[in-house]
Each structure stands twice: as structure tokens, then as C-alpha cells.
C-alpha positions in Angstrom: 0.0 0.1 0.0 1.2 3.3 0.6 4.9 4.3 0.6 6.8 7.7 0.4 8.4 8.9 -2.8 11.8 8.3 -3.0 12.3 6.3 -0.1 15.2 3.8 -0.3 14.6 0.3 -0.7 16.9 -2.4 -1.2 17.7 -6.9 -0.8 18.9 -10.3 0.7 20.1 -13.9 0.1 18.4 -16.8 1.5 21.0 -19.8 0.5 19.9 -21.8 3.6 16.4 -22.0 1.6 16.6 -25.0 -1.2 14.1 -24.0 -3.6 15.8 -20.8 -4.3 18.9 -19.9 -6.3 21.5 -18.6 -4.6 22.5 -15.0 -4.8 24.4 -13.2 -7.6 27.8 -12.9 -5.7 29.0 -9.4 -5.1 32.6 -10.7 -4.8 34.6 -13.9 -6.6 32.6 -16.8 -5.4 34.0 -20.3 -5.1 34.0 -22.3 -8.1 31.4 -24.6 -6.6 29.0 -21.9 -6.0 29.8 -20.1 -9.3 28.9 -23.4 -11.1 25.5 -23.5 -9.5 24.7 -20.3 -11.2 22.0 -20.3 -13.6 21.9 -16.4 -14.1 23.8 -13.2 -14.2 23.3 -9.5 -14.4 24.6 -7.9 -17.6 27.4 -5.8 -16.7 30.1 -3.7 -18.0 31.7 -0.4 -17.6 28.7 1.2 -19.4 26.1 -0.8 -17.5 24.3 0.6 -14.3 23.9 -2.7 -12.5 22.3 -3.6 -9.3 25.8 -3.9 -8.1 26.6 -0.3 -8.8 23.2 0.8 -7.4 23.9 -1.0 -4.0 27.2 0.6 -3.5 26.4 4.1 -4.8 26.7 7.1 -2.3 23.3 7.6 -0.7 23.2 11.8 0.0 21.1 13.2 2.5 19.1 16.6 2.3 21.7 19.4 2.8 21.4 22.0 5.8 22.8 25.1 5.8 24.2 27.2 8.8 22.9 30.2 10.0 25.1 32.5 7.9 24.4 30.9 5.0 28.4 30.0 3.7 28.5 26.3 4.6 26.0 23.3 4.2 26.4 20.2 6.0 25.3 17.1 4.3 24.9 13.5 5.3 26.2 10.7 2.9 26.5 6.7 3.2 27.8 4.3 1.1 27.9 0.4 1.4 30.7 -1.6 0.7 29.6 -5.0 -0.5 33.3 -5.8 -0.2 33.5 -5.1 3.7 29.9 -5.7 4.3 29.8 -2.4 5.8 27.8 1.0 5.7 30.1 3.8 5.7 28.9 6.9 6.9 30.1 10.4 6.6 28.9 14.4 6.6 30.1 16.7 4.1 30.9 20.5 4.9 30.0 22.2 1.5 30.9 25.7 0.7 28.6 28.1 -0.7 29.8 30.9 -2.1 33.3 29.4 -2.6 35.2 26.8 -5.1 36.8 25.4 -2.1 36.6 21.4 -2.2 33.7 20.1 0.4 35.3 18.3 3.3 34.6 14.7 4.3 33.9 13.8 8.2 34.0 10.5 8.2 31.6 9.1 11.5 32.9 5.4 12.1 30.3 4.8 14.8 27.4 6.8 12.6 25.2 9.2 14.4 22.9 12.4 13.6 25.1 15.8 12.9 23.4 19.3 13.0 24.7 22.7 13.0 25.4 24.0 17.0 26.9 27.6 15.4 27.9 28.6 12.3 31.3 27.1 12.7 30.6 24.1 15.2 29.0 20.8 13.8 27.0 18.9 16.5 27.2 15.1 16.6 25.2 12.8 18.4 26.6 9.5 18.5 26.1 6.0 20.9 28.5 5.4 23.4 28.9 2.3 25.6 27.6 -1.1 25.2 24.5 -2.7 26.4 22.8 -1.1 29.1 25.2 1.5 29.8 24.8 2.5 26.3 23.8 6.5 25.8 23.6 8.8 23.3 26.6 11.3 23.5 26.8 14.9 21.9 29.9 16.1 20.3 31.0 19.4 19.0 33.4 19.5 15.9 35.0 23.1 15.3 35.2 23.8 11.6 37.8 26.3 10.2 36.5 27.9 7.0 39.3 30.8 5.9 39.5 30.9 1.6 42.7 32.8 2.4 44.3 30.2 4.4 46.2 27.1 2.5 43.9 24.5 4.0 40.8 26.4 3.5 38.2 24.0 5.0 39.5 21.7 8.1 39.1 20.6 11.5 41.3 22.4 13.5 40.9 20.7 16.6 39.6 17.1 18.1 35.7 16.8 18.9 35.1 18.1 22.5 32.4 15.9 24.5 29.2 18.2 24.9 27.1 16.3 27.6 25.2 12.8 27.4 21.5 12.0 27.4 20.1 9.6 29.3 19.3 6.8 26.9 20.7 6.0 23.5 17.3 6.5 21.9 17.5 10.6 21.5 17.0 12.0 18.2 15.9 14.6 15.7 17.6 17.8 17.1 17.0 21.4 16.9 18.4 24.2 18.4 17.1 27.3 19.7 20.1 29.3 19.6 18.2 32.3 21.0 16.8 30.5 23.9 19.8 28.2 24.3 18.0 25.1 24.3 17.9 22.0 22.3 14.9 20.4 21.3 14.7 16.6 20.7 12.9 13.4 20.8 13.1 10.3 22.7 11.5 7.3 23.8 9.7 7.1 27.6 7.3 5.4 29.5 3.8 6.2 31.0 5.5 8.7 33.5 7.2 10.5 30.6 10.6 10.6 32.8 13.1 10.5 30.7 15.7 9.8 33.4 13.9 6.5 34.2 13.1 5.2 31.1 16.4 2.5 31.6 14.9 1.6 35.0 11.6 1.0 32.9 13.1 -0.8 30.2 14.8 -3.2 32.3 11.5 -3.8 34.4 9.8 -4.3 31.0 12.4 -6.9 29.8 12.3 -8.8 33.1 8.5 -9.2 33.3 8.9 -12.8 33.2 7.1 -13.5 30.1 6.7 -12.4 26.7 3.3 -11.1 26.0 2.5 -7.8 24.4 -1.0 -7.0 25.4 -3.5 -4.6 23.8 -6.6 -2.8 24.4 -6.8 -0.5 21.8 -4.9 -0.3 18.1 -2.0 0.2 17.2 -1.2 -3.3 18.3 1.9 -3.2 15.7 2.9 -0.5 13.2 4.7 -0.7 10.0 7.4 -3.1 11.0 7.4 -2.9 14.6 5.3 -4.3 17.6 4.2 -1.6 19.9 5.8 -1.7 23.1 5.0 0.3 26.3 7.0 3.4 25.3 6.0 6.6 22.9 7.6 9.3 21.6 7.9 12.4 22.9 9.8 16.0 22.7 12.1 17.1 25.6 14.1 20.1 25.7 17.4 20.6 27.7 19.7 23.9 28.0 22.5 24.0 25.7 24.9 26.8 26.2 28.2 28.3 25.0 30.7 29.8 27.2 32.9 32.7 26.8 35.9 30.5 25.9 33.9 28.7 23.0 33.1 25.4 25.4 29.9 23.8 24.7 27.8 22.6 27.8 24.7 20.0 27.9 22.3 20.8 30.7 21.4 18.0 32.9 17.3 18.8 33.4 15.6 17.3 30.6 12.0 18.7 30.1 9.4 16.7 28.5 7.2 19.1 26.9 4.5 16.6 26.0 4.0 15.1 29.3 0.5 14.4 30.4 -1.3 15.7 27.1 -1.3 12.1 25.4 0.6 13.5 22.7 2.9 11.9 20.6 6.0 13.9 18.5 7.5 12.5 15.9 4.2 10.9 14.6 5.0 7.1 13.9 6.2 5.5 11.8 8.0 8.0 9.4 8.3 11.1 11.4 11.2 13.2 12.4 12.5 17.1 12.6 10.1 18.0 9.8 7.0 17.1 12.9 8.3 20.1 14.4 10.1 23.3 14.8 11.7 25.3 17.5 11.6 29.6 18.0 13.3 31.8 20.4 10.3 31.1 22.9 8.1 28.1 21.5 7.7 24.8 19.9 5.3 24.3 17.3 4.6 20.5 16.7 2.0 18.2 15.0 0.6 14.9 17.0 -2.3 12.7 16.3 -5.5 13.5 18.2 -5.1 11.9 21.3 -9.1 11.3 21.6 -9.4 9.0 18.4 -8.4 5.4 17.7 -5.0 5.9 16.2 -5.2 3.2 13.3 -8.8 4.3 12.2 -7.9 8.3 12.1 -5.8 10.2 10.1 -6.1 13.6 12.0 -3.5 15.3 13.6 -3.6 18.4 15.3 -1.2 21.5 15.6 0.3 22.5 18.8 2.6 25.3 20.5 3.9 24.8 23.4 6.5 27.2 25.7 10.2 25.7 24.9 11.0 25.8 28.6 7.6 23.5 29.3 6.6 26.0 31.5 2.9 26.3 30.3 0.6 23.4 28.7 0.2 23.0 25.0 -2.2 25.0 23.2 -4.0 23.7 20.0 -3.6 25.9 16.8 -5.7 23.8 14.4 -9.5 24.2 14.2 -10.6 20.9 15.2 -12.3 19.8 11.9 -8.9 18.9 9.5 -7.7 15.7 8.7 -3.8 15.3 8.8 -1.3 18.1 9.8 2.4 18.3 8.5 5.5 19.9 8.5 4.9 22.9 11.2 7.2 25.8 10.8 8.0 29.4 12.8 8.8 32.3 10.7 12.2 33.4 11.7 10.6 36.4 13.5 8.4 33.9 15.5 5.2 35.7 14.6 3.8 33.0 12.4 3.5 29.3 12.3 2.5 27.6 9.0 1.6 24.1 8.2 0.1 21.8 5.7 -3.6 20.6 6.3 -5.5 18.2 4.7 -9.9 18.6 5.0 -10.6 14.9 5.3 -9.9 12.5 8.7 -9.1 9.2 7.2 -7.8 10.1 3.7 -4.2 10.3 3.8 -3.8 11.8 0.0 -6.2 14.3 0.1 -5.0 17.8 -1.0 -2.8 19.4 1.3 -3.3 23.3 1.8 -0.7 25.6 3.6 -2.2 27.3 6.9 -0.7 30.3 8.2 -1.4 31.3 11.9 -0.7 35.1 13.1 0.1 34.3 16.7 0.0 38.0 17.7 -3.2 38.2 15.9 -4.6 34.9 17.0 -5.6 34.4 13.2 -5.7 31.7 11.4 -6.4 31.3 7.2 -5.6 29.0 4.3 -3.3 30.5 1.8 -3.9 27.5 -1.2 -7.4 26.9 -0.8 -7.6 27.2 -4.5 -4.4 25.5 -6.2 -4.9 22.0 -6.9 -1.5 20.6 -6.0 -0.2 19.6 -2.7 2.8 21.6 -0.9 4.9 19.5 1.0 7.8 20.8 3.5 7.3 24.8 4.2 10.0 27.4 5.0 9.3 31.5 5.4 11.8 33.6 4.0 14.2 35.4 6.2 12.3 38.3 6.2 8.9 36.9 6.9 7.1 38.0 3.5 7.6 34.7 1.3 7.1 31.3 2.0 8.7 28.6 -0.1 7.5 25.0 -0.6 8.1 21.8 -2.6 5.2 20.0 -4.2 4.5 17.4 -6.8 3.4 18.6 -10.2 3.6 16.4 -13.2 5.5 13.7 -12.0 8.4 15.8 -10.8 8.5 17.8 -7.4 9.6 21.5 -7.5 10.3 24.4 -5.4 7.6 26.9 -5.4 7.2 30.5 -3.7 4.2 32.5 -2.5 4.1 36.1 -1.0 2.5 35.9 2.7 -0.3 38.3 2.4 -1.5 40.5 5.2 -3.4 39.0 8.1 -7.3 38.7 7.3 -9.3 40.4 10.2 -10.5 36.8 11.2 -9.9 33.1 10.8 -10.8 31.6 7.6 -10.2 28.8 5.1 -10.8 31.0 2.4 -9.4 34.5 2.5 -10.3 37.1 -0.3 -6.7 37.5 -1.8 -5.1 39.1 -5.0 -3.8 36.7 -7.7 -0.2 37.2 -6.5 -1.1 35.4 -3.4 -3.0 32.9 -5.2 -0.9 31.2 -7.9 2.5 29.8 -6.5 5.6 30.5 -8.5 7.9 27.6 -9.8 11.3 28.0 -9.1 12.8 24.5 -10.1 11.3 22.6 -13.3 12.8 19.2 -13.4 13.9 16.5 -10.9 12.4 15.7 -7.0 13.5 18.7 -4.9 13.6 18.8 -1.2 14.9 20.6 1.5 14.6 24.2 0.1 16.1 26.2 3.0 15.9 30.8 2.2 19.3 32.3 3.1 20.5 35.9 3.1 21.3 37.9 -0.2 18.1 36.3 -2.2 19.7 32.8 -2.0 18.0 29.3 -1.6 19.5 26.1 -0.8 18.1 23.1 -1.6 18.7 19.0 -2.5 17.6 17.4 -5.6 17.6 13.7 -7.2 16.8 13.0 -10.6 16.1 9.9 -12.9 19.7 9.6 -13.2 21.3 11.0 -10.1 20.8 10.6 -6.5 20.9 13.8 -4.5 22.9 16.8 -5.2 23.0 20.3 -3.3 21.8 23.3 -5.1 22.2 26.9 -4.3 19.5 29.3 -6.6 20.3 32.8 -6.6 18.9 36.3 -7.5 15.5 35.8 -5.7 15.5 39.6 -4.7 14.8 40.5 -8.6 11.7 38.0 -8.2 8.6 39.9 -8.9 5.4 37.4 -8.1 3.1 39.4 -10.5 5.5 38.8 -13.2 7.2 35.8 -12.8 8.0 35.2 -16.6 10.6 38.2 -16.2 12.4 36.2 -13.8 15.2 33.5 -14.8 16.7 31.4 -11.6 20.4 31.1 -11.3 20.9 27.7 -9.9 24.4 26.3 -9.1 25.1 22.7 -8.5 27.5 22.9 -5.5 28.0 18.7 -5.0 28.5 15.8 -7.5 28.6 13.1 -4.8 28.0 10.4 -7.6 29.0 11.9 -10.9 32.2 9.7 -11.0 30.7 6.3 -10.3 28.1 7.3 -13.1 30.3 9.2 -15.6 30.6 6.0 -17.8 27.1 4.8 -17.0 24.4 4.7 -19.5 21.5 6.1 -17.8 19.0 7.8 -19.4 17.0 10.6 -18.4 13.6 9.4 -19.1 10.9 10.6 -21.9 7.3 11.9 -21.0 4.5 10.0 -22.8 0.8 11.3 -22.9 -2.0 9.5 -24.1 -6.1 9.4 -23.6 -7.1 7.1 -20.8 -10.2 6.4 -18.8 -13.0 8.5 -19.3 -11.4 10.8 -22.0 -8.4 11.8 -19.6 -4.8 12.5 -20.5 -2.5 9.9 -18.7 1.2 10.1 -18.3 3.9 8.0 -18.8 7.8 7.6 -18.5 9.8 5.7 -21.3 13.5 4.6 -20.9 15.4 3.0 -23.8 17.7 0.6 -23.3 21.4 1.0 -24.1 22.0 0.5 -27.7 18.4 1.2 -28.8 18.1 2.2 -32.3 15.3 3.3 -34.1 13.6 0.9 -36.7 15.2 -2.4 -35.2 11.7 -4.4 -35.0 10.8 -6.5 -32.4 14.3 -6.6 -31.0 13.9 -5.5 -27.2 12.0 -6.9 -24.5 9.8 -4.7 -22.6 8.7 -4.3 -18.9 6.1 -2.3 -17.3 6.6 -1.0 -13.9 3.5 -0.1 -11.9 3.8 2.2 -8.8 2.5 1.6 -5.5 0.3 3.8 -3.2 -2.0 3.6 -5.3 -1.8 7.7 -4.4 1.7 7.7 -5.6 3.5 8.7 -8.9 6.7 7.6 -11.0 8.7 10.8 -10.8 11.6 12.3 -12.1 13.6 11.2 -8.8 16.1 8.4 -8.1 15.4 5.2 -6.4 17.7 2.9 -4.4 15.4 0.2 -5.5 12.6 0.7 -8.1 14.8 2.4 -10.2 13.5 2.4 -13.6 17.3 3.0 -14.9 18.1 -0.3 -13.7 15.6 -2.1 -15.9 16.5 -0.4 -19.0 20.1 -1.2 -18.4 19.7 -4.8 -18.0 18.3 -4.6 -21.5 14.5 -3.8 -20.9 12.6 -1.3 -23.2 11.1 0.2 -19.7 7.6 2.3 -19.1 6.0 3.4 -16.1 2.6 4.8 -16.6 0.9 7.1 -14.1 -2.6 5.9 -14.1 -5.8 7.2 -12.4 -4.9 7.6 -9.2 -1.3 9.1 -9.2 -0.6 12.3 -7.3 1.1 15.6 -8.8 -1.7 15.6 -11.6 -4.7 17.2 -9.8 -6.9 16.1 -6.9 -9.4 15.0 -8.8 -7.5 12.7 -11.0 -5.8 10.9 -7.4 -9.2 10.7 -5.8 -10.6 8.9 -8.9 -9.1 5.3 -8.0 -11.1 5.6 -4.6 -13.9 2.6 -4.7 -12.6 1.6 -8.1 -9.1 -0.2 -7.8 -9.8 -2.4 -10.6 -11.4 -0.1 -12.6 -10.2 3.2 -14.4 -6.4 2.5 -13.4 -6.6 -0.7 -15.7 -8.2 1.1 -18.6 -5.2 3.8 -18.5 -2.3 0.8 -18.1 -3.8 -1.0 -21.2 -4.1 2.2 -23.2 -0.9 3.0 -22.5 0.5 -0.2 -23.3 -1.5 -0.1 -26.4 -0.1 3.3 -27.1 3.7 2.2 -26.7 3.2 -0.9 -28.8 1.6 1.3 -31.7 4.5 3.9 -31.4 7.5 1.9 -30.9 8.1 -1.0 -33.4 11.1 -1.8 -32.0 9.6 -3.6 -28.7 8.9 -7.4 -29.0 5.3 -7.9 -27.4 6.1 -11.6 -27.4 9.0 -10.8 -24.6 7.2 -8.3 -22.5 6.9 -8.6 -18.5 5.4 -6.6 -15.3 6.1 -6.0 -12.1 5.5 -3.7 -9.2 4.8 -3.3 -5.5 1.9 -3.0 -3.0 -0.7 -1.5 -4.9 1.4 -2.3 -7.9 1.4 -5.9 -6.7 -2.3 -5.7 -6.3 -2.4 -4.8 -10.1 0.2 -7.7 -11.1 -2.4 -10.1 -8.9 -5.6 -8.5 -11.0 -3.7 -8.6 -14.4 -3.0 -12.5 -13.4 -6.9 -12.8 -13.3 -8.2 -11.0 -16.2 -6.5 -12.2 -19.4 -8.8 -10.6 -21.2 -6.6 -7.2 -20.8 -4.5 -8.7 -23.5 -0.8 -7.4 -22.1 0.1 -10.9 -23.2 2.9 -11.0 -20.5 5.2 -13.4 -20.2 6.3 -13.4 -16.5 5.1 -11.3 -13.4 7.0 -9.8 -10.3 4.5 -9.2 -7.4 6.4 -7.5 -4.6 4.0 -7.1 -1.1 0.6 -6.9 -3.0 -2.8 -7.4 -1.9 -4.0 -11.1 -2.7 -7.3 -11.0 -0.5 -8.7 -7.5 -0.3 -11.2 -8.9 2.4 -8.3 -9.8 4.7 -6.3 -6.7 3.9 -9.0 -4.7 5.6 -9.0 -6.8 8.6 -5.2 -7.2 8.7 -3.3 -4.1 7.7 -1.7 -2.0 10.3 -3.4 1.4 9.5 -7.3 0.5 9.2 -8.2 4.2 8.1 -6.5 3.4 4.9 -8.6 0.3 3.7 -12.0 2.3 5.1 -11.1 5.2 2.9 -10.2 3.4 -0.2 -13.3 0.7 -0.2 -15.8 3.4 1.0 -16.3 1.8 4.6 -15.7 -0.9 6.9 -15.2 -4.9 5.4 -18.4 -6.1 6.7 -20.5 -3.6 5.3 -22.9 -4.5 2.2 -21.9 -1.7 0.2 -18.2 -2.6 0.6 -18.2 -6.2 0.2 -19.8 -5.7 -3.3 -17.0 -3.6 -4.2 -14.5 -6.0 -3.0 -16.7 -8.6 -4.7 -16.0 -6.9 -8.1 -12.1 -5.9 -7.4 -10.9 -8.5 -5.2 -7.6 -10.6 -7.1 -8.7 -13.8 -4.7 -12.0 -13.9 -6.6 -10.6 -14.5 -10.1 -7.4 -17.3 -8.7 -9.2 -19.6 -11.8 -7.9 -17.7 -14.1 -4.2 -17.5 -13.4 -1.9 -18.6 -15.4 1.3 -16.7 -16.5 4.3 -17.5 -14.5 4.9 -15.3 -11.6 7.5 -14.4 -8.7 6.1 -13.4 -5.4 8.5 -11.5 -3.0 7.3 -10.4 0.7 8.8 -9.2 3.8 7.9 -10.9 7.1 8.0 -7.6 8.8 5.6 -6.1 6.6 2.4 -5.1 8.9 1.0 -3.0 6.2 0.4 -6.0 4.2 1.2 -9.0 6.3 3.2 -11.9 4.3 0.5 -14.0 4.2 -0.9 -12.0 1.2 2.5 -13.0 -0.6 2.2 -16.7 0.6 -1.4 -17.3 -0.2 -1.0 -15.9 -3.9 1.9 -18.3 -3.8 -0.1 -21.2 -2.7 -2.9 -20.4 -5.5 0.0 -20.6 -8.2 1.2 -23.4 -7.0 -2.0 -25.5 -6.9 -2.9 -24.4 -10.1 0.3 -25.9 -11.6 2.0 -22.2 -12.7 5.3 -21.8 -12.8 6.0 -19.7 -9.6 8.7 -18.8 -7.1 8.4 -17.4 -3.5 11.1 -15.1 -2.0 10.6 -14.2 1.8 12.7 -11.7 3.6 12.0 -12.6 7.2 13.7 -9.3 8.5 12.6 -6.8 5.8 9.1 -4.7 6.1 7.3 -3.3 3.4 10.3 -2.5 1.5 13.8 -4.1 1.4 16.2 -2.1 3.3 19.4 -4.1 3.5 21.8 -3.8 0.5 22.7 -7.4 0.1 19.1 -8.1 0.4 18.8 -5.6 -2.2 21.4 -7.5 -4.3 19.5 -10.7 -3.8 16.0 -8.8 -4.9 17.5 -7.7 -8.0 19.0 -11.0 -8.7 15.5 -13.2 -8.0 13.7 -10.6 -10.4 16.0 -10.5 -13.4 16.6 -14.3 -13.2 12.6 -14.7 -13.4 12.1 -12.5 -16.4 15.4 -13.8 -17.9 14.1 -17.5 -17.6 10.6 -16.5 -19.5 11.8 -13.9 -22.1 
């Protein structure tokens, strides 16, 4: 079912299971093992192979310091030879040609700016019950007139220690001399007693988990006695430059029933700090968590001297990305109208904290803003949003505050129409800097994240945006050397008429060596995305990477059918209660479009693969040969086999209830399920299928994969089951990633 765009996903070897082939060896294998290989990846200096993907650098999001002359970027790189993930942070000059400085982090950890020339590094220290999180300060020297312009003049200094090893998501309020962070605590909310309670829980004498309400398990974890909360602790710098962490940790949410960050994916984007307050999002504590998406926005004193106050109206659905203006006089967040609909259109809401007035800024814009950031003078608000299979940076001026709270203020045109500042790739982490600059991170179909700076924003006139030409400079090239000789293609957009006459978008990627006019030369793969409210975007992926499929010799298409995001809310909503309907009209018409316009494709060597909703689609195609795709082999990863079962077994029940129009036993819902449940059409299954599932997938339990495999086996259809006992709805372990790719391409190769 759903998964965030761009989220990394990877794979494993299960050599102990006799029916499975051994993994494609990442390093030279013994002769006996080599003799057992029945498939190998296409590989050469110009081919971007799964081995390259697994070992390629994985940069995070750039974070500028306060003065805006340096950016901090976390980067990890896995070594197949060493079987180890190497983590570093890079310090990148923003206004200089000085080369970035790499700081290896032998023990991993989390890094953030303490001030313009000091990096804080929180890292585990100790073993077993004695393990805690320790905070160190790295002094950074940056002097372009020096022979060594960028360096670390001193060894890191210990700042202090946290009571546990689970502290994270650090944000500093320099004005208040307070560090805000998240950690997990028991019901009493006391961080200093967390370890004591942990020991009591581990020694309780049994292994039972007992529940009186949902969630009992979420994403990939059985819910235990601890919950996330936000804490503040003094963090000061002495005149001699020495940093010191206080010893009193204040639980800002104690006794409220609020939990932040919001599980399972929440992080620093779930809260923000000012000189005086913390603003945060939390699930409504009065509602059953698994059946509702409703989140509220709260504000609380940074020192915990007051109880949190709600800023939202109470009539909204989910809320995300709360931020303060630099001046601390406004807060903003994104808000969905419908409780239970996680893919509803997100809108920007601004709260004037001085006037106590709340208003919706993008009520009439048919896109969904994501991460927000006010300009340094508070006059503009920057944000990212998906638009036509790209994630772009947009900007809007902040209007004068209305006289009273409203969801639809009467605003002049310049406040209603966001201006796009980027046009390609997938942008994230937009951070306004001084002097009309904006730092952002961007990936694409041909490259993982790099950091960019956009200049000249002081010349932008939002009333005449066409007169503005952004000056964008790329600051990093983390993967450039590794990808220099590889045959990566940017992807070509194609459009066709789909269901109900709607224009539908797709990507096509031609394999290396493709030449026009070579009829029926190339096998073709159709990739089907999950969500279902998601999209194939101009974005890098560490798992479902279309360039990997193209480089293995497949003409690759990735269609964005009904239900896809970034094409308007009506198109996104149109899949609700119609999972097996309009999306498959789109997929069939897109398929026909490709076969008609690209005679180089061999329709007798066609295959398809998908995960989550894409896995549902594979099972649905199995039961409907009348669609006429003619696929010779299929791959289903973590896909729905029984829609009815999913309505009871998934962790986030609100999703099923929204998508199918109610509870699974209601007559209306039962009628829809009868129409669109893959299990009801098993009698038609006949295409060879590979089924992959993770045992820790609580979004869509592994019995769906096992059930599909059993159906195939009992029907005598060539089939294979690959189970990853330690993976969730994704595959995150790099060596598991290699195994995943090996099994997928081996399966395709066997039949085409």
C-alpha cells in the first residue's frame, strides 16, 4: 500500500532455503558456488547494474548554517566487499570553489549545526545497558585565504550525554540556548527513568504484548510500552567557546497524550523551534489511532512552562511540516481536510500568533504542498510540491493577515498562484538564505541527491514571474564519478488518452544500444507504482529504479494511471472504490500506445512488475487475461492477494476504510470487494509469477504473498516465493537488495 516517494528500498540472500537459487555473488565466488549460478546480471563499464546501485553513495538533504556560507550533508555508502555501511558528513562551501570536506563518522550518528562554525554530532556511546547518546562538538575552520581553506582544527569535544541511546531529531533554539529533541519514554514521561523501566519490562517474566486499543503493531514494529515525546534541555556556549549540555530534560508533552514525531516516519519535519516556543504536530489523542489520520497542531513554551495550546480548528484531517517564521510571529503547516484520507489535497495554513488568526493560503491551488520554509524577512513562503511527475520548489508571498480566521480569504492573484522556481527532478529541503538565495537538494532519474543554490530571488516579482530567470548552481556531485561512464537515460514523457478521456502520463526509458527501426528487438517491462496514490517521478530510487531495468536490456515504461499524484486532486481521488477499474483502462491504453508507436519493442517478450498497490495490480492482471497484455512473466512484491483480509489485517485501518468506502463487512463495501478482489479470480491465473514478501510487513502481512504463491502452486503455474524474514514493506538491507534484483531479473530472463 502506501510508501513515501523516493524512500530507499533494497535486498538479501536466502541460501539456506533449498528452492531458491544462490544470490548473484557481489565478490568472486568459490568455483562450486559459481557452478550453481543459473543467471548473471548484464554488466560492463557502461551498464548501471544492481551492484553499482547498491554501492553508490546515498546523500541526504543539505542543511545550511545560519550565516549561509556552509552546508552540512550526510552521506552513506555501502561496501559489498567489507559488508559495511560507511557514513560521513560533508561540509560544503556555498559561495566558494573550495572542495567539500568529508568527516567520516565511524560509529554513525546524527549531525547538525550548533553555530556557524560548529557541528554537533550525536553518537551512541557504551555497550548494553550502559549505552547512551553522547553529543560532541566539531569546530570547523573555513578561511579561503588559508592554504587549508576548510578543515577541522581541533579534535571533537564532548558536550554532554543524554540519559538514553534513543535520543534523536535535534533542533537548536540558539536564542533560547535550548536543544529540542525526541526520545521514547514510558507512561510516566520521565526520561531519566526510561532505562529503569526498560529493564523492568525486559524482566517481566513473560514475552506477551497485551493491547486494549490499536495500534498493536505499526509498519514493522510491535508497539511496546514506550511512546515518542519532545524534550528540551539547556545547551550553552561559554565565552571560551566551550559547549555544555544541561542535565535537566523537560518533557514538553508530558501528560497530554500527544506523541511527536508521529510514527512511523516522523522526524524533524514534525516540529519546529523559535526563541520562545515549539510548534508540533501530533495525532488527535481522543481518536483511535489506526482508524483516523487526524493530526492537530500545537504550540508549547520551549522551557515547558505552559501546557500546549492547539492552533488547528479541530475540523481537519492530517497536518504536516509545522514551521515558524524567523521572527517567531507566524506559524505555518500543511493541512488536509478529510480525516481518514491520507492522500487528500494538502493546503498551506498560516497562523498569525500576534493576532490569533488562522487562514488557508492555497485553498484554490490544485497541488499538494509539502515541506515549508519562510523567507528570512517573513514576507515569502517557500515549499515543495509534486507537479506533473516532478517535485518542484515553489514560492508565494505571505499576504496581510485577514481580520478573522478563514479557510478562504479574499486574496489578490499574486497570493493565489505559486511561482515554480525549479522545473525538473525531485527537490527537497528548501532553505532560504540571506542575499536572495535558496539552498535545496535535488535528485533525478539519473542521479541521487545533490545540493544546489538558487540565487537572484531579490529580483523576483511574483506579479510577473515570467521575467525572472533563476540562477541555479550545483554545489555537489556525490555520484558523478561513479556514474560518468554509465548509460543512464533521463526518461521521456509520453501522454495518451486514458479512462473517461483524461490525459494520462507515463515515462519511457530506452535500453542502451536502442536504435530506431530495429523491429521487435527489445523485451519490454511495465512497472506499476504503489500507493496507489503515488507516482513515477523524475526522482532517484535505490530499489525501483527504472534505469536499472533499462540497463538490464528492457524497454522500460512506467505509467502514472488514475490515482497517481501530482496531476490534480480529481485524478488522485478517482481511484477510490475503483482499484480494478479506471487504472487498468489507463494501463491498457498506455500499453497499446507504446506498442503502436515503438515497433522496436517485442510484445512476445513482455513482463511486468509492481509493489504494494502495484503488487495488487499484478495479481489483478493475473485474473484478467482479457486485458490482452500478453505478459510472459510477472513479479509481485508485497501485493494484495485478498482485499477482504486486508481490511482486517493491515495496521492502518483508516486506509482500507477510505479506499473501499467503509468497513469490510458493510454491504456496499462487500459488493465493491466482490468486484475488485484478486482472490476472486484465481481460476484465471496462468502466467508465471515471482512473489516477494517481507515478514515484518505489517502494512500488508506476508500471508498475502504466501496465499498468492499457494494459489499459483495449486494451479500448476510456474511460480517462486522469496521471503525476507527481516524486511518490512520495503527491502532496506543492501545485500538483500542485491538478492531482490537477482531474483527479479533471473525470473524475467527465464521466460523472455
